[in-house]
N, C-alpha and C positions, 0 to 999 in steps of 0.2 A: 450484663458485664462479667466476661470472664475475668481467668486469668490463670495466668501460664508459672506453671510451677518451676525452677532453673532446675533445684537439685533431684534425685529420685535416690532410692532406697541401697544403703553401702554408699554412697559416699560421704568423705570426710567431709567436717567442718569448724568451723569456728563460729563461738557465738560472739559478735561484735561491740554489743551494749545489753545494759539490763540488769537485773542480778545476776545474773552467771555468763561475765563479760570473760571473754578471756579463754573459756575452757571447750576443750577439744572435744567430740564427740562425732556419731556416724549420724546420718539422716534416716529415720528407720522408716518412714510414712509421710505424704502429703495430708494436712488436715485443712480444715472448714471449723475452728471451736475457740473456744475462750483458752487465753493464753497464761503462762508464770508473767509477765510483765504488765497484762493489760488483759484481766482477767471479768471485764465488765463489757467489754466488746467482743465481739466474734469476729475474728478476721481468718485469712487465709496463715496457712504456717506450715511448721512442720513435726511432729515427734521424733526428737533425736535423742541418742541415747551416749550418756556421757561418761566418761572415764572415771566422774565419783559422785554420780548418781544415777541411777535407774534408767530414769526419760524425763524428758522437760517439754514442754510444750512452746515453743516460738514461731514470733511471726515472720513470716517470711523476709523482711528488710532486718530481722534480726541475725541471718546465718550467709556467713562466705565458705564458699567453698576453698579448699586445699590442697 
């Protein structure tokens, strides 16, 4: 089973839910690994460079383009 990543490096995005909900950032890369809010599961997601923190890893469904 494959997964289609919607965003690419440089796309502006906001995190829609989780520990960093509402924070604006820029997508750095698409990944398949553990994430900030789901540390026990491997999931498709993104590294997102945030305004207030260096980089977080979030699941694909936690990100919305702006």
